N, C-alpha and C positions, 0 to 999 in steps of 0.2 A: 768318809762322811762325818765322822766325829770331829775332825779338824775344821770342817766347814762350820760346824756349830760353835766351836771354840772361837773361831775368827769372827763370826757374827756376834757372839756375846761380847768379845773384846771391843768390837766396833760400837756396839750399843752402849757399853760402859763409857768409852771415851767420848762419844757424842753427848751422852747425858751429862757427863762431868763438864764438858765444855759449855753446854747450855745452862747448867745450874750455876757455874762459877763465872760465866761471862759477864753478866751485868755488874757484879761487884768488882771484878778485875778491870773492866772497861772504865767504870766511874772513877776508881782510885787512880788508874793510869792517867786519865784526862786531868784530874785535879792535880796530880803530881807534876804533870807537864806544865800546866798553867802556873802553879806556884814556882816552878823552876824558872820559867820565863820571867815572872815578876821579880824573882830574886836576882836574876842576871841584869835586868833593866835597872833596878833600884840599887844594886850592889849591896843588898842586905843578905848576909850569909848566916842567918840564925837557924840552927838545926831544928828547934821545936816548931819553926814555921812550916817545915815540910811534913811533920807527922800529925799535927793537930787537925788541919783540914782533911787529910786523908782519913783519919779516924772518924771525924764527923760525917763525912760523905759515906764511909762504909756503914756506919750505923743507920743513916737515912736509907741507904739502898737495901740493907737487910730488913728494915721495917717495911719498906715499900714492896720489895720483891720476895720477902721471906715466905709468905703463904704460898706463892706460886712455886718457889724453889722446893719447899717441903712437899707440896702436892705432886710435883714432878718426880721427886725422889721416891715418895711412897708408891706412886703408880709403877715406876720402874721396878722397885723392889718386890711389890706384890706380883707383878707379871713374871719376874724371874723366879720367885718361889713357887708360883703356881705351875710353871713350865718345867720344873725339875723332873717330874715323872716321865716326861716325854724324851728326856735325854738318855734314858736307859732302855 
């Protein structure tokens, strides 16, 4: 029975990690792909061209989704801490 609880906790942790990091990873991946295609088409191979748009998009996504990410993380943490006595 204890292993079921551990597996459920691990599943919850992984699911929340995926949900919290998903918007940031998806946005930077999309921007990186677009920049790479533009670099291939124009044959401009400047290294700073790949990093600067990703950093800008990451900042924008963190500003836009930051409150939701923090709220989700705090809710999960509070739920986990409050349920500690039920595990013993």
